[in-house]
C-alpha positions, 0 to 999 in steps of 0.5 A: 562547506559549499555556500552556493546551491542550484535549485529552482524552487518555483516560487511566485513572485511576491507583489501583493501589498495587502491582504483582502480579508484580513491585515497582516499581523499576527494579532489581526490574523488571530482574531479573524481565525477565531470568527471563521465559520468552522460549522461551515466547511466549504465557506470555512475552506474557501476563506483559508484558501483566499487567505493562504494563496494572497499570503503565498504572494504577499511582499513582507519579511520571512520571519513574519510569513513564518508567524502569519502561517503558523497561526493559520496552520491550526484552523486549516488542520482542524478543517481538514480532519472534518474533510478526511471523513468525506474521502477515508474508509470509502469506496476506492473511486471517491463519489464527487463529494469525496473528490471535492473534499480531497482536492480541498485538503489537498490544496490547502496542504499545498499552499501552507508548504508553499509558505514555508518553503517561501520562508525557508528560501528567503531564510538561506538567501540571508544567512549567505551574507551572514557568516560572523560568529558574532552575527546575532541574527544568524542563530535566530536565522538558522532556527527559522529556516530549520523550522520552516523546512521541517514544517514542508517535510511533515506537510509533504508526509501528509500529502503522501498519506492522503495520495496512498490512502487513494493508491496514487501517485505523490503530487508534482513537485513534492520531491523535488521540494523535499529533496532540494530542501533537505540538502539546503538544510544540510548545506547551511548547517541547519540539519540536525537543528532541534524543532518544536513540531506544529502540535507542540508535543515533541521535537524533531530534526530536519534530517529526522523529518526527511527520513521519516518521509523517506521511510513512509515512501520507501514501504510500498503502500500500494501492497497495503491497505488503508488502515495499514498505510496509517499505521507505516505513517505513524510509525515512520515518525518514530523509526526515522532514526533507524534509517542511515543517510550516506554519501556512497552506496555501500550497505545502502537500498535506496537512493535519493536524487535530486529530481521530483521522484521517491527514494528508489533501489540504487542498483535500478537507477542512474545515480549522480555525485550528490546522491544520497543513500539510505542504509536499511540494517538498523531498521531490519534489525529494528524490525526483526526485534519487533518480530521477536517480541511476546507482544507485537506492536504492529500486525504480524502480517504488516511487520512481515511486509515491512521487514520483506521491503527493507531487507534486500532489493527485490528483483523482478524473477520473470520477464513481464510481457505485454498482452491484451486479452480479457480474463475473469476475476473473482476476488475473496476467499469466498468467491475464489473457493467457489469458483475452483471448486467447480461451483460446488458448495464449501459444505460439500467439499467438506462434507464428512460422507466420502464422495464418489470420486470422479477421476481425473488428473492430479490438479485438474480444475474441476470435473470433466466436461460430460460429468459437469452438473447441469446446474453449474453456471458457465462464468465465461457465458455470463460475463461474456455472452454466448460467444459462438453466436452470430450478432443477431442471434444474441438477443435470444441467448438463455437467461442464465440463473444467478450466480452465487459469487459474480466474477468481474471481467478485466483487461490483462495488459502485461502478464508474467509466470508469476502474476498479471497487471489488470485494467477495470474497465468499469467501477471497482467493487467496494471491498476491493482490497490488497492481500485478498484471495483472487481467483483468476480464468484465462481462458473458458474451459481452462479453470482457474488459478488461485492468487492474492491481489498483490498491489493497486494503482489508482491512474490520474485519469481515475482508472484502476490497475491492479497487480495479482500474483499467481500462486498456483495455476492448478490448486487443489480446493479443501477446508481446514480445521484446527485440531487440538488433542487430535479432535477439531477444535474450529469450524472448517475454513476454506483453503487450498493445497498449493503443489510443489514450485521448482522454480522458486524452490517452493515446497507444497504450501497451504493458503487459508485464512488468517484467522488463528492458525499459526506455525506449529498449529496441527490442522485437519485438512478435508476434501470431499469426506478424505482427510489428513492432518498436518503441521504447519511449519513455516509462514511463507506468505501473510496478509490482513486477510489470509496465510500460506504455510509449508507443513508436514505430517502432524504424526509421521510413522516410523516408516514415515519419518522423511514425509513428502507432503507432495506425494503422501497428502496428495495420495491420501486425498486421492487426487 
């Protein structure tokens, strides 16, 4: 076994002899904690912050430091639970009060973890000189080291939860500490020591705490909503044993290096002789079993996401290219349907009486230019103004009526045939969420494509970047309703017919709301009075807001056994 390990733990100098607010004994610390003004979170936070920061430079023994920080742990967690109300379930860009509450919570967690890290490093240093089996201090030292490292890893996961809910990157130094402390625990023989968790409800090893952190970080939280992120956080603690920690890359998915980076696909980065690899096979098998159960422990769309993320590494199918152009983005199924329908009310799209068809090419967006009703509003003109007018005439632009749904003007910074990365030039809407249907228009008079808001990232300067996946450049808006006994049993919902995509070998699909339709459902598709019944056969995409299904004819005739949805449905609907 190795007896040395190079790790710059970046510890503070221990030059303080006493604390300002309380004597550094367990009894006095308990009394002080009970006297904290818990009804005044700001004042309580200031007192805890001062004591934790001073404790991190206090020159005391490791076991005493551990006792003191354990006493402080509970009031810190109680305070953070109170602060969370100011920064969770709010707008993506927090108000100033929310930012301050989040900063205080993260700072308190940081100093808790720092004190546990100091305890662990001090204990590991002492263990180097205690190699005899009869050394009575070794066993207690190992338990102290294991518990301290487990606490650091648990707090790191709490910090990640806050970061991920805000779609931010992990705090600097979090991963280098996690990777290296876990390795130190392994080298000192405490990696699989059982430790009672801080809440006293369960036991956990350092290995389990580390793998729970890896599982949480590897689940691509920027493609999830905050409540889904919280679910993954909770189940990562239970599913840690389904990940395998290896020293070889065979049959592994991720690699954990000793740098300040989260686990990453090992085929995408350089590895080292001491890299750790993460095997995913048991977790994938467990997720498949969860999906097969009659009662799901998590929403189906979330299990689909986790299975997709952990099954195999996903390489980009198309090359991204930098661009600098403005686009219009409409967010949400109702808004996307409105624009792709050429600003026609949904009641008109699903109107039973057949409308007079306007001759147009297959999948053409909207109506022909000379037949656009005058009451339709040009979204580009509303967002950008009259681009043909000279500057001194802009004040004379006509007053346009208010639109039913307002599009957003964004800047595209890179693109591929499959999607684009966009930057918000102003605060995003409060309801901006991943998994929503979107409509995107790149050029005036060229119509709208349909897709899904795939991921969100909040940068350090608080600008918001989003990734949109384009499902179809030329979708056909329609309405669908569930059929029972060949009769409608639900109201019509907004939907899009997505044409065949030869580049990814995907047949035609139906995209609609995630609202009760499942594989095997019979549905009626209606498009301006024309309709056809289909059967949903395969789920190819699911989010909290929408589903995308492959389909076939609901009742194929003897002469139509080989139903081609790409031909028959479009002919039936005269598109």
